[in-house]
N, C-alpha and C positions, 0 to 999 in steps of 0.2 A: 538730712533731717536730725537732730538730736531728739532720744526718746527722757522725758523724766524719767530721772530714780526714785524707787517708789520703797520705803521703809518698815519694813512687818514686826508689827507690837505682838510681841510677845502675847497669849492669850494663857488668862491664869488658868490654873487647873486646881481643882480642889477632888483631895483624897478624902474618903470617908472617917469620918472624925474630929475631921481638921476646924478647928470652931472660926465659922464667920460671920461678921457682922450684916447683922439682918438692917437692912434700913428701916426709920423707925414711921409713923404715918406723923404730920404737923400737930396734928389734935394733941398728941405725945407727946410730943414734946414744947406741950404751952409753957411747963412750970422749970424749964430746963435755967440753968443760972449760963448756960455759955447763951444764948439767943439775947441779943440787945433789947435792951428796955423799952424802943421806941418800936419794935416788932410785939412784945409781947402788950405793949398797952392799945396797939392797933387792935391786936385779938382779944383783946378784954371788951374793947367797943363793940366787937360785933356778935358778940358771945351776951349784951344788954340783957334782962330780962325783960318781956312781951308783957307790956300795961294795956287794956280796955282803950285808952288811946290812938295806939299804934295800931290797933285790931280796927275800929272806929274811922283811922282815916285809909286805910287798908280797902276798908268794904266802901268809903265812898270812893274811891279810886277804880274800883269792877265796877261799882255801878256807875259813874261818869265814860269808861271804854266801853259798855255793854250799851250804854247810850248810841255812843260814837258809830260802833260796829252797828249796829239797829239802823241808825242815817243812811249810813254809807251801802249797807245790803238791798236796802229796799229797789229794786228796780223801777226804771219810768219806762212807762210803759206810752209807747205815742202809735197812733194809726199811721197803717201803712196801706198807701194805697196800690191796690193789686198791678202789676205791670200790664197794660196795654197790650195785647194781642199785636204782634210785629206781621207787617206783611211777609208772606214769603219773596226772599226778592227773584225779582223778575229776568229773566232769562236776557242777555244782552241780544239786541237784534241781532241777525244776522248779515253781513253783507256780502255781496259776492268780492273775491277777493284780485279782480279785475278792475270792474269800476266803480266798488267803494262805495255801492248803492245797492239799496232793498233786492233783494234777489226778482228775478222778473222770471218765471216760465225757468224751476230750476232743471239745472239738469247734471247728471252726475258723469264722473269718466272712469273707465275700467280699473284705474289705480284710487277709486273712490273719491275725488274729489269734485266740489259743488261749485259749478259759476251759473252765472245767468244763459238762456239759451245761445242770444247772440252772442255774448263776448266770448264762449268757448267757440262758437264756431268760427268766429273771427281771428281766434289766437291758433287754432287748429288749421285753417285755411293761409295761414302765413309761416306757421312754423312748425306746423306737424308735429307738436310735443304738447305735453301738460304745462301749463305755466306753473305751476306749483313745484311739480319732481320733475319733470322733463322727461319724463316718458314718452316715446314715440306714441302715437293718437291717431286715429283717425273719425270722421266723423260718423261710421256705424257702429263703433265704441259707447255711441253717450244714450243714454238711459234720461228718461223721465223721470224726478223727483218727487216728491209730497212732502214738504215739511209741516211740521205743526202751526207752527209760527207763521208761513207766510200765508199771503190771501188767498 
């Protein structure tokens, strides 16, 4: 990979007492003969005297733009109906993970899983394990629970 070569330009040094050329403002160069006449004509057109017609025209433009701004800035008011009070979301019905039906006589295992009484007793008699987490279970470890959403 090649690096680009840079050439450094010497920095001008100004010594005390040395004459330096101070740039002049464009307004000071208007009568300068080195400026092309087309530029001088342009600058003369810019600096033409202001008469009453120019003032009246500017005033009309100001009035028009202020009227336009008034038209645009006036907000429109629309009646907005208050939002209807939404019903709180209902909890989904709780179902037994074995029979997939609503719980009938909910029973909890020692591991905290809930099943219908008949479903869990049948599962324990066949597998002796929790159908959800496979922890060892006996019917002695079951507890009756009462869930608020059940009958």
